[in-house]
VOGU-3710 file (C-alpha; in Angstrom, 3 decimals, decimal comma):
1> xxxxxxxxxx> 249,866/169,101/57,216  251,211/171,514/54,792  254,889/171,255/53,376  257,225/173,409/51,320  259,747/172,040/48,617  263,044/173,767/47,577  265,200/172,739/44,441  268,875/173,500/44,535  270,688/171,877/41,661  270,143/168,224/41,612
11> xxxxxxxxxx> 269,023/168,197/45,207  265,464/168,464/46,217  264,816/169,545/49,928  261,410/169,080/51,719  260,395/170,989/54,959  257,411/169,923/57,031  255,364/172,582/59,176  253,913/171,517/62,658  251,674/174,616/63,137  248,530/172,814/61,987
21> xxxxxxxxxx> 249,042/170,094/64,619  249,346/172,710/67,373  246,110/174,394/66,326  244,255/171,086/66,317  245,459/170,352/69,851  244,180/173,692/71,028  240,795/172,887/69,530  240,652/169,570/71,334  241,557/171,186/74,628  238,986/173,914/74,150
31> xxxxxxxxxx> 236,330/171,384/73,319  237,183/169,316/76,362  237,129/172,403/78,559  233,802/173,385/77,116  232,431/169,949/77,722  233,808/169,966/81,274  232,320/173,387/81,874  229,022/172,255/80,466  229,078/169,154/82,602  230,004/171,173/85,669
41> xxxxxxxxxx> 227,251/173,658/84,907  224,763/170,844/84,424  225,868/169,211/87,644  225,658/172,532/89,487  222,212/173,163/88,083  221,116/169,686/89,052  222,992/169,197/92,303  223,408/172,767/93,525  222,015/173,899/96,876  218,453/175,037/97,457
51> xxxxxxxxxx> 217,996/178,094/99,604  216,781/176,711/102,932  214,472/179,713/103,309  212,428/178,473/100,345  211,627/175,197/102,072  211,497/176,309/105,682  210,140/179,819/105,424  206,706/180,914/106,511  204,258/178,342/105,278  201,034/179,715/103,856
61> xxxxxxxxxx> 198,986/177,064/105,623  196,294/178,347/107,952  195,882/176,791/111,384  193,136/174,219/111,634  191,727/173,704/115,119  189,700/170,549/115,719  187,966/169,016/118,714  188,944/165,731/120,384  187,073/163,786/117,676  188,496/165,670/114,691
71> xxxxxxxxxx> 185,508/167,976/114,208  186,771/171,311/112,939  186,203/174,144/115,374  187,995/176,903/113,553  190,448/177,746/110,800  192,559/180,811/111,299  193,839/182,812/108,341  197,540/183,548/107,880  198,730/187,067/107,159  198,071/186,540/103,444
81> xxxxxxxxxx> 194,381/186,076/104,155  194,373/182,780/102,251  193,048/179,574/103,756  194,900/176,305/103,335  195,244/172,839/104,819  198,263/170,643/104,197  198,171/167,270/102,492  200,615/164,613/103,631  202,598/162,911/100,869  201,487/159,552/102,273
91> xxxxxxxxxx> 197,807/160,398/101,937  197,409/161,819/98,448  193,936/161,318/97,027  193,742/158,675/94,275  191,482/160,655/91,893  193,171/163,959/92,656  196,678/162,848/91,639  195,865/161,621/88,100  193,506/164,555/87,577  196,240/167,028/88,481
101> xxxxxxxxxx> 198,820/165,289/86,288  196,353/165,207/83,398  195,558/168,893/83,802  199,016/170,281/84,426  201,761/167,965/83,171  200,866/164,634/81,575  204,609/163,814/81,149  205,289/164,560/84,834  206,738/161,118/85,569  208,988/161,152/82,459
111> xxxxxxxxxx> 211,005/164,365/82,734  213,681/165,624/85,098  211,973/168,845/86,101  211,834/170,627/82,736  210,097/169,085/79,740  211,937/170,045/76,506  208,911/169,297/74,342  206,642/171,537/76,324  209,338/174,181/76,532  209,873/174,278/72,733
121> xxxxxxxxxx> 206,141/174,321/72,055  205,573/177,137/74,545  208,561/179,105/73,222  207,233/178,879/69,647  203,833/180,167/70,806  205,492/182,977/72,763  207,532/184,024/69,699  204,466/184,115/67,526  202,486/186,151/70,040  205,528/188,300/70,965
131> xxxxxxxxxx> 204,783/187,867/74,645  204,866/185,210/77,344  201,522/183,740/76,405  202,335/180,156/77,364  204,766/179,052/79,983  205,162/175,367/79,167  205,900/174,845/82,834  205,953/171,408/84,339  204,444/170,693/87,732  207,956/170,882/89,187
141> xxxxxxxxxx> 208,547/174,278/87,580  205,248/175,500/88,987  206,326/174,335/92,426  209,552/176,284/91,944  207,588/179,342/90,872  205,274/179,084/93,897  208,194/178,639/96,282  210,109/181,580/94,824  207,019/183,746/94,817  206,037/183,116/98,433
151> xxxxxxxxxx> 208,459/185,708/99,750  209,217/187,638/96,552  206,343/187,933/94,068  207,752/188,751/90,661  206,676/189,614/87,111  207,209/187,031/84,388  210,523/187,431/82,563  213,145/185,257/80,900  215,544/185,508/83,868  212,816/184,433/86,240
161> xxxxxxxxxx> 211,915/181,499/83,990  215,563/180,418/84,026  215,685/180,694/87,813  212,533/178,601/88,091  213,991/175,973/85,737  217,191/175,713/87,770  215,213/175,287/90,979  213,019/172,692/89,261  216,051/170,575/88,390  217,289/170,755/91,958
171> xxxxxxxxxx> 213,887/169,856/93,376  213,781/166,781/91,146  217,183/165,729/92,441  216,332/166,182/96,109  212,707/165,017/96,227  210,692/162,171/94,782  207,869/162,719/92,308  205,144/162,219/94,891  206,808/164,680/97,262  206,925/167,283/94,506
181> xxxxxxxxxx> 203,318/166,565/93,640  202,355/166,998/97,306  204,149/170,382/97,305  202,143/171,451/94,285  198,841/170,292/95,742  199,615/172,201/98,947  200,796/175,428/97,277  198,571/175,806/94,219  195,864/178,510/94,294  192,296/177,330/93,697
191> xxxxxxxxxx> 190,508/180,667/93,850  188,394/182,357/96,517  191,407/182,607/98,853  191,701/178,829/98,956  195,281/177,562/98,844  195,942/173,879/98,295  193,749/171,058/97,069  192,681/169,914/100,528  191,322/173,311/101,500  189,717/173,726/98,079
201> xxxxxxxxxx> 188,034/170,343/98,392  186,460/171,390/101,670  185,744/174,900/100,438  183,891/173,852/97,274  182,513/170,414/98,073  182,483/170,350/101,869  184,541/167,143/102,085  188,202/166,126/102,445  190,157/165,407/99,265  190,203/161,706/100,102
211> xxxxxxxxxx> 186,433/161,637/99,511  186,464/163,331/96,100  184,919/161,617/93,097  186,800/161,578/89,789  184,489/164,305/88,484  185,116/166,495/91,530  188,875/165,903/91,363  188,975/166,890/87,693  186,937/169,972/88,472  189,433/171,053/91,132
221> xxxxxxxxxx> 192,371/170,285/88,861  191,002/172,732/86,310  191,198/175,693/88,675  194,890/176,485/89,396  195,673/177,564/85,824  193,089/180,344/85,962  191,744/180,500/89,541  190,124/183,908/89,065  188,513/183,588/85,638  187,268/180,076/86,427
231> xxxxxxxxxx> 185,680/181,013/89,725  183,177/178,197/90,399  180,812/180,538/92,206  180,664/182,963/89,251  181,371/180,978/86,089  180,750/177,280/86,668  180,239/176,310/82,967  183,763/177,418/82,006  185,240/175,193/84,674  182,968/172,316/83,607
241> xxxxxxxxxx> 184,302/172,452/80,020  187,851/172,218/81,250  186,811/169,449/83,646  185,545/167,322/80,733  188,877/167,712/78,895  190,750/166,580/81,994  188,516/163,552/82,441  189,190/162,474/78,846  192,920/162,946/79,407  192,658/160,777/82,529
251> xxxxxxxxxx> 190,942/158,105/80,427  193,640/158,349/77,767  196,319/157,898/80,460  194,546/154,828/81,808  193,431/156,396/85,079  189,740/155,907/84,167  187,970/153,136/82,357  185,466/153,940/79,628  182,593/153,268/82,033  184,180/155,461/84,724
261> xxxxxxxxxx> 184,711/158,218/82,177  181,085/158,216/81,104  179,895/158,128/84,698  182,129/161,070/85,606  180,958/163,077/82,599  177,329/162,487/83,596  177,877/163,379/87,255  176,135/166,611/88,182  178,354/168,514/90,531  176,882/170,525/93,356
271> xxxxxxxxxx> 178,979/173,069/95,152  178,598/172,707/98,897  180,879/175,325/100,401  181,902/174,407/103,907  180,374/176,749/106,455  182,741/178,589/108,748  182,570/176,920/112,147  181,440/179,003/115,099  181,766/176,421/117,874  183,358/177,614/121,123
281> xxxxxxxxxx> 184,892/180,903/119,898  186,119/181,823/123,380  187,847/178,461/123,680  189,450/178,849/120,261  190,809/182,238/121,275  192,419/180,669/124,349  194,012/177,957/122,193  195,403/180,461/119,694  196,806/182,575/122,518  198,769/179,578/123,822
291> xxxxxxxxxx> 200,487/178,619/120,544  204,251/178,110/120,654  206,507/180,258/118,494  206,717/177,845/115,559  204,747/176,968/112,430  201,658/175,056/113,508  199,301/173,609/110,919  196,792/171,591/112,952  195,756/171,573/116,591  193,802/168,758/118,181
301> xxxxxxxxxx> 192,096/170,229/121,229  190,463/168,648/124,253  187,027/170,111/123,539  184,000/167,914/122,898  182,067/169,827/120,240  178,910/167,748/120,751  178,835/168,654/124,451  179,662/172,269/123,624  176,719/172,463/121,216  174,397/170,899/123,766
311> xxxxxxxxxx> 175,440/173,471/126,364  174,662/176,253/123,887  171,187/174,760/123,507  170,722/174,566/127,282  171,561/178,248/127,637  169,175/179,188/124,826  166,348/177,249/126,440  166,815/178,910/129,826  167,423/182,404/128,411  163,858/183,705/129,177
321> xxxxxxxxxx> 164,276/182,816/132,862  167,671/184,517/132,990  166,266/187,680/131,458  163,522/187,795/134,097  166,317/187,942/136,674  168,159/190,595/134,659  171,016/188,249/133,701  172,563/188,571/130,236  175,795/186,619/130,515  176,573/182,978/131,286
331> xxxxxxxxxx> 179,905/181,178/131,563  180,245/177,398/131,691  183,329/175,179/131,977  183,501/171,376/132,090  186,713/169,588/133,102  187,611/165,919/132,750  188,822/165,046/136,242  191,055/162,188/135,161  192,960/163,877/132,329  192,578/167,555/133,214
341> xxxxxxxxxx> 191,193/168,213/129,719  188,629/170,940/129,125  185,583/169,269/127,592  183,486/172,428/127,261  184,155/176,151/127,519  181,384/178,707/127,063  182,466/182,270/127,711  179,331/184,404/127,596  176,304/182,476/126,403  176,224/184,365/123,097
351> xxxxxxxxxx> 179,446/185,466/121,436  177,528/187,610/118,932  175,714/189,631/121,608  177,852/192,747/121,288  175,385/194,853/123,304  176,093/192,751/126,397  179,785/192,071/125,843  179,326/188,672/124,234  182,955/188,526/123,082  184,175/188,733/126,714
361> xxxxxxxxxx> 185,309/185,373/128,068  183,531/184,967/131,386  185,454/181,780/132,191  188,572/183,853/132,861  186,902/187,099/133,966  187,408/188,082/137,601  184,225/187,971/139,693  183,334/187,489/143,357  182,491/183,818/144,063  180,498/184,305/147,246
371> xxxxxxxxxx> 179,972/181,112/149,233  181,411/178,958/146,454  184,812/179,536/148,069  183,819/178,171/151,500  184,766/174,502/150,899  188,422/175,500/150,792  188,239/177,054/154,243  186,751/173,830/155,572  189,315/171,757/153,683  192,139/173,651/155,360
381> xxxxxxxxxx> 190,417/173,236/158,743  190,087/169,484/158,163  193,806/169,422/157,403  194,362/171,135/160,788  192,388/168,637/162,871  188,733/169,642/162,466  186,178/167,031/161,395  182,641/167,161/159,958  181,454/166,686/163,564  183,335/169,704/164,924
391> xxxxxxxxxx> 181,011/172,294/166,503  181,067/175,794/165,063  179,307/178,848/166,489  176,477/180,307/164,420  175,813/183,150/166,827  176,185/186,949/166,673  179,952/187,384/166,580  182,530/190,113/166,232  185,968/189,310/164,828  189,010/191,516/165,101
401> xxxxxxxxxx> 190,534/192,829/161,874  193,953/194,105/160,900  192,721/197,667/161,396  192,878/198,814/164,988  189,438/198,993/166,611  187,592/197,626/163,538  185,590/194,435/164,012  183,999/192,183/161,436  180,432/191,045/162,145  179,250/188,528/159,533
411> xxxxxxxxxx> 175,606/187,729/158,871  173,909/184,706/157,383  172,014/184,881/154,127  168,605/184,652/155,836  169,519/186,821/158,843  169,092/183,969/161,345  171,540/182,513/163,839  171,298/178,799/164,575  173,612/178,433/167,547  175,990/175,462/167,590
421> xxxxxxxxxx> 176,326/173,802/164,220  178,284/170,778/163,152  180,735/171,545/160,356  178,790/169,239/158,033  175,577/171,224/158,353  177,379/174,583/158,350  179,136/173,849/155,048  176,235/172,057/153,378  173,858/174,857/154,410  176,397/177,525/153,401
431> xxxxxxxxxx> 176,111/179,454/156,651  178,338/182,538/156,747  179,022/182,974/160,455  180,432/179,464/161,066  182,594/179,830/157,958  184,099/183,038/159,299  184,549/181,436/162,713  186,492/178,523/161,274  188,530/180,878/159,071  189,517/182,854/162,142
441> xxxxxxxxxx> 190,780/179,628/163,729  192,919/178,488/160,784  194,081/182,048/160,073  193,681/184,261/157,016  197,381/184,041/156,199  197,255/180,245/156,053  193,992/180,329/154,107  195,370/182,745/151,532  198,476/180,608/151,096  196,295/177,499/150,698
451> xxxxxxxxxx> 194,121/179,131/148,037  197,193/180,072/146,046  198,428/176,504/146,268  195,029/175,352/144,994  195,605/177,338/141,799  193,934/180,673/142,504  196,450/183,062/140,969  194,264/186,086/141,678  195,064/186,053/145,409  198,144/188,165/144,928
461> xxxxxxxxxx> 197,767/190,540/147,882  198,527/190,211/151,585  196,268/188,385/153,997  195,434/191,616/155,803  194,088/193,039/152,545  191,501/190,263/152,284  190,665/189,721/155,930  188,150/187,138/157,119  185,777/188,100/154,310  187,950/185,973/152,031
471> xxxxxxxxxx> 186,095/182,858/153,135  182,784/184,417/152,026  184,162/185,148/148,568  184,749/188,882/148,927  187,821/188,636/146,662  187,627/187,912/142,939  188,424/184,640/141,194  188,228/183,044/137,735  185,752/180,322/136,886  188,357/178,091/135,234
481> xxxxxxxxxx> 190,530/178,189/138,349  187,501/177,540/140,537  186,613/174,447/138,496  190,191/173,157/138,589  190,379/173,678/142,356  187,122/171,764/142,943  188,467/168,955/140,759  191,217/168,480/143,357  188,591/167,084/145,749  187,204/164,784/143,050
491> xxxxxxxxxx> 190,759/163,490/142,489  191,253/162,486/146,101  193,220/165,627/146,949  195,635/165,499/143,979  196,274/168,666/141,999  195,184/168,934/138,380  196,787/170,812/135,493  194,050/171,733/133,018  194,923/171,784/129,326  193,311/172,889/126,065
501> xxxxxxxxxx> 195,414/170,937/123,561  196,019/167,218/123,067  198,542/167,529/120,244  199,809/169,868/117,536  201,116/169,161/114,066  203,651/171,517/112,546  203,494/172,653/108,949  206,356/170,236/108,306  204,198/167,333/109,506  205,878/166,900/112,901
511> xxxxxxxxxx> 203,422/165,858/115,597  204,007/167,556/118,924  202,883/166,112/122,238  203,113/167,881/125,563  204,334/166,429/128,827  201,942/166,651/131,752  202,970/168,483/134,873  203,404/166,118/137,768  200,494/165,920/140,199  200,999/166,678/143,851
521> xxxxxxxxxx> 198,917/165,952/146,918  197,264/169,256/147,827  195,073/167,851/150,618  194,842/164,431/152,188  192,483/161,777/150,779  190,600/162,053/154,087  189,925/165,770/153,572  188,918/165,198/149,937  186,500/162,488/151,085  184,981/164,640/153,827
531> xxxxxxxxxx> 184,448/167,658/151,556  182,929/165,427/148,889  180,739/163,559/151,355  179,363/166,831/152,744  178,764/168,537/149,398  177,009/165,438/148,048  174,775/165,066/151,136  171,276/166,330/150,203  169,998/165,751/153,762  172,653/168,046/155,227
541> xxxxxxxxxx> 171,677/171,009/153,017  167,923/170,435/153,101  167,356/172,804/156,047  168,461/175,692/153,822  167,941/174,614/150,214  165,005/172,227/150,602  164,799/169,136/148,397  163,848/168,326/144,844  165,616/171,355/143,337  168,368/171,774/140,786
551> xxxxxxxxxx> 171,019/170,633/143,293  169,508/167,163/143,660  170,378/164,276/141,331  169,484/160,578/141,241  173,173/159,853/141,806  175,869/161,445/144,008  176,974/164,927/142,925  179,079/167,162/145,164  177,772/170,678/144,599  178,119/174,178/146,044
561> xxxxxxxxxx> 176,475/177,473/145,193  177,638/181,051/145,651  176,102/184,504/145,474  178,206/187,653/145,653  177,386/190,857/147,477  174,391/192,769/146,163  173,552/189,864/143,811  176,075/190,786/141,127  177,118/187,182/140,503  175,816/183,731/141,192
571> xxxxxxxxxx> 177,622/180,452/140,838  177,097/176,721/140,997  180,141/174,430/141,040  180,056/170,671/141,415  181,628/167,397/140,477  181,236/163,674/140,115  183,988/161,103/139,827  184,263/161,868/136,106  183,763/165,595/135,565  183,702/168,961/137,310
581> xxxxxxxxxx> 181,202/171,553/136,093  181,231/175,259/136,864  178,536/177,801/135,959  178,541/181,544/136,475  175,556/183,824/135,774  175,674/187,609/135,885  176,377/190,711/133,823  179,770/191,791/132,591  178,832/195,414/133,305  178,156/194,366/136,937
591> xxxxxxxxxx> 174,474/195,266/136,845  172,904/193,492/139,876  170,588/190,551/139,280  166,987/190,626/140,440  166,171/188,069/143,156  168,600/185,519/141,791  170,950/183,269/143,712  173,233/180,397/142,812  170,275/178,047/143,214  167,836/179,950/141,001
601> xxxxxxxxxx> 170,256/181,399/138,431  173,219/179,125/137,818  171,661/176,036/139,443  169,265/174,988/136,647  172,006/175,409/134,023  174,407/173,401/136,175  171,883/170,599/136,532  171,366/170,245/132,778  175,053/170,617/131,932  176,063/167,972/134,483
611> xxxxxxxxxx> 173,607/165,493/132,994  174,785/166,276/129,463  178,464/166,015/130,405  178,043/162,643/132,084  176,054/161,239/129,175  178,735/162,410/126,782  181,556/161,110/128,967  180,069/157,761/130,033  177,457/157,220/127,355  174,945/156,943/130,203
621> xxxxxxxxxx> 174,126/158,363/133,618  175,873/156,985/136,721  174,267/154,042/138,476  174,304/152,890/142,137  176,822/150,187/141,243  179,381/152,748/140,079  182,343/153,570/142,358  181,850/156,531/144,738  183,093/159,971/143,786  185,997/159,594/146,217
631> xxxxxxxxxx> 186,948/156,349/147,896  186,572/156,360/151,671  189,966/156,207/153,415  190,610/153,082/155,423  191,367/155,044/158,600  187,772/156,283/158,966  184,872/154,488/160,605  181,195/155,180/161,227  180,333/156,813/164,575  177,047/157,752/166,269
641> xxxxxxxxxx> 177,346/161,408/167,273  175,085/163,899/168,949  173,653/166,222/166,311  174,107/169,184/168,675  177,532/168,635/170,285  179,187/166,426/167,689  180,370/164,140/170,504  179,590/160,450/170,876  175,865/160,177/171,378  174,452/159,008/174,702
651> xxxxxxxxxx> 170,986/157,903/175,685  170,172/161,524/176,623  170,926/162,932/173,159  167,590/163,564/171,420  169,036/163,829/167,910  171,672/161,464/166,642  173,416/161,173/163,301  176,184/159,046/161,867  179,495/160,539/160,909  182,715/159,260/159,357
661> xxxxxxxxxx> 185,423/160,011/161,920  189,007/158,841/162,467  189,410/155,456/164,074  189,630/155,532/167,838  187,498/156,575/170,787  185,263/159,670/170,614  184,517/161,728/173,711  180,978/161,206/175,040  178,468/164,031/174,859  178,432/166,171/178,020
671> xxxxxxxxxx> 175,847/168,657/176,800  172,757/166,538/177,258  171,469/165,047/180,466  168,169/164,035/181,968  166,254/166,498/184,174  163,053/165,312/185,820  162,955/162,461/183,352  163,182/164,772/180,348  166,195/165,467/178,116  167,844/168,802/178,777
681> xxxxxxxxxx> 170,996/170,599/177,700  173,583/172,652/179,515  175,066/175,085/177,050  178,753/175,970/176,857  179,375/179,574/177,812  179,705/180,858/174,227  176,156/179,704/173,456  174,415/180,809/176,650  173,327/184,205/175,367  172,020/182,632/172,162
691> xxxxxxxxxx> 170,218/179,860/174,046  168,253/182,402/176,055  166,325/183,338/172,930  168,670/185,615/171,001  169,194/185,057/167,315  165,723/184,385/165,945  164,501/182,465/168,947  167,622/180,408/169,388  166,455/177,822/166,854  169,161/175,215/166,385
701> xxxxxxxxxx> 169,420/172,886/163,422  169,289/169,965/165,888  166,385/171,523/167,888  167,017/170,098/171,392  163,886/169,574/173,430  164,723/171,634/176,523  167,329/174,245/177,308  168,875/174,826/180,718  171,652/177,361/181,087  173,313/179,320/183,847
711> xxxxxxxxxx> 172,026/182,834/184,397  174,457/185,728/183,902  175,502/187,294/187,176  176,032/190,822/185,832  174,471/193,098/183,229  176,596/193,323/180,083  176,167/194,519/176,508  177,053/191,610/174,237  176,445/193,545/171,008  177,881/195,911/169,933
721> xxxxxxxxxx> 181,373/195,595/171,335  182,652/198,724/173,046  185,040/200,650/170,765  183,986/198,769/167,636  184,159/200,486/164,256  181,574/199,713/161,568  181,531/200,571/157,900  178,414/201,209/155,836  178,687/198,970/152,793  177,381/200,772/149,692
731> xxxxxxxxxx> 176,877/197,433/147,934  174,419/196,059/150,517  170,744/196,812/150,781  169,632/199,095/153,611  167,854/196,311/155,522  171,215/194,600/155,938  172,814/197,798/157,281  171,433/197,598/160,805  173,082/196,794/164,121  171,622/194,185/166,472
741> xxxxxxxxxx> 171,611/195,260/170,139  171,832/192,520/172,784  172,557/192,389/176,498  173,115/189,596/178,990  170,837/189,985/182,014  168,720/188,035/184,444  165,923/186,136/182,728  162,785/188,236/182,483  164,542/191,533/183,124  163,156/194,586/181,351
751> xxxxxxxxxx> 165,963/196,406/179,539  165,697/200,042/178,434  167,980/201,155/175,616  169,103/204,645/174,693  171,391/205,816/171,893  173,250/209,092/172,251  170,977/209,931/175,227  167,734/209,420/173,264  165,334/206,554/174,073  165,593/203,717/171,564
761> xxxxxxxxxx> 163,304/201,013/172,924  162,607/198,380/175,540  163,511/194,695/175,339  163,221/191,728/177,608  166,325/189,777/178,514  167,021/187,334/175,730  165,407/189,523/173,051  167,005/191,903/170,607  166,576/195,404/169,227  167,898/196,680/165,914
771> xxxxxxxxxx> 169,274/200,090/165,085  169,951/201,330/161,498  173,574/202,299/160,979  174,328/206,022/160,758  177,749/207,601/160,299  179,459/209,057/163,359  180,201/208,208/166,992  177,330/206,661/168,939  176,928/205,582/172,551  174,453/202,851/173,511
781> xxxxxxxxxx> 173,272/202,515/177,104  171,114/199,730/178,537  169,528/199,910/182,008  168,162/196,994/184,013  165,423/198,323/186,249  165,337/195,206/188,419  168,974/195,667/189,392  169,106/199,443/189,176  172,172/199,077/186,926  173,257/200,485/183,547
791> xxxxxxxx> 176,151/199,843/181,154  177,294/201,591/177,961  179,206/200,866/174,756  180,497/203,407/172,217  181,007/202,685/168,528  182,051/204,577/165,398  180,300/204,152/162,030  182,144/205,154/158,838
//
């Protein structure tokens, strides 16, 4: 305080000034404000918000796809082209953590995000070099830099360093040290497009980071500072020098004992880069196509890579046989019946075979299934009251179509007609005519609706578009949907919802599970049992397929083959209680196969795949003590039926078989009776023409001993039907493009045929003539000389 004195006479006056006190108060206030501002700034720096986009933006992690046992199938690259796998903070590798701290920030656990000592040292070096030669960044600052640079790469500058420091402080406030360290290990670049320590561990040493030795961990820790110049594949010694320094720092920090240090220094590292997996590429593509719109880091699929590899070997071993038949492409799918999980998925047989469309996925490619679709016609018929003992006509037949005047005349594969056939034999032997006959009874509209309900999404047109040919597989289907539909029978009639994925893990570590669609009863357990019992009955199919082939197993397997028109495709589909296997063989360019059917083409592959799938699923092959494929319903019982009529067998029935039929009485056979002490048969009217010798001698599967039938009273042309319209099918061979001429007449009558007024030939009643189809209108006339009678029928051939 300064004062001023004034003397006036004897009086002395003193005045005191308060200005200095006011100035001091201002200084105190300013200092307090400055301190408050500094504190507020410090608190804002420390506690301020972090841009959510930095933590929740696009993660650079690639998507790892593994099989059901954790075997890696594939790793997709993100848009950056860099490969990474995320480490969980709870599973940080013991040698990797101290190695990283020793290499990057040995005071990591002692600072609050920015280390003043390192900052001052780095600043001094930068001043001397007049450039940013040393950053002095802590691990937290490097995390900040990596986060900021993910969406906005930037050049190094003072403002950017300040921004990184601020973010580092905030990261330290929000996250624990181990969480920050996990961020660094997941974001740091390790060279060769490898992001993160886990991916680098696999990329350089072929093992997860949890399996790293101290020497390997130190080697990896040396890379992020200079990932390009220390490329292990180009300059290993430079990285080894840095590795030794890190190991000594780890020893100094107490992370390694003296013995461990010496052992690590002596360890000779060998780079074992992990090979890029090539297992099931078609399957992987399906998985990637089904990803939800969120960040996914890891996908655990349903595939069994061991089974997938074995299937690839099976196809390679059978390749020479396929090539002899002119087949270049193979598709295989294996489904777990209980869970609906795809265990194997082979799309072409050779993904790398570009010349034959190897990248095409045949499991989802539309192709004609041929007879492989027939079981669904029979299943619908069984739902409508038919049984395996129902009699179906395997005789020359003409079925009306949606087009006025056009009839459909199916033929069997071998050109024969076998007369009356029980549904069991007709389905097991894959006869065409009975299948069309039963389809005509249940109706194409109902059949089309049933196929859609079974999961065939490709039946998207009207019933009239498909016609009765739908039961013979004239329309196109997908193998995966075929396999899933067959699995319905194996599941007792319950629907199945196939899936590729067991679980997904997001880049944030959230594990996603998916709810299963609820099953529904597509067909009754009785129908599922009947279809399964027929398809697994080797005796029932022996008359067509023989025995001892690729369809026979030492345990029950329900199996069906299919061959499309003109031999473009062949199929074999089958199932046990555990798995359903589907195989397609053909050419993606639709080149016809040479003398190959479902038995000779797809059959051998099916046989081997079924054995491999069961061994992989059960650890063994099924045994007689195992449960049946489908449990027999309690409302069925064993009945003795006539093998010809399907009715309850009597003493006059020469051939008898046992059949599972609904409980209750069964009508006795009225076809067979005894004539002169010998068994004989009186044929129903629809089989009389056939029984007289038409249709390859009238040979029935049951082969009755003697035939007695009523003689026709008038002359009549039974084939072709008058007014019928025929189409020449360009996909069929010429020998299958002929019309069979038949007439009903008195036994032994000589019949003279003419076509368009020109003699065609002579036949005896009960015998047939054939005429090659030719476009145009044609009139057929047959004359019976013994009766001095003649009849005619006119047709049109397109």
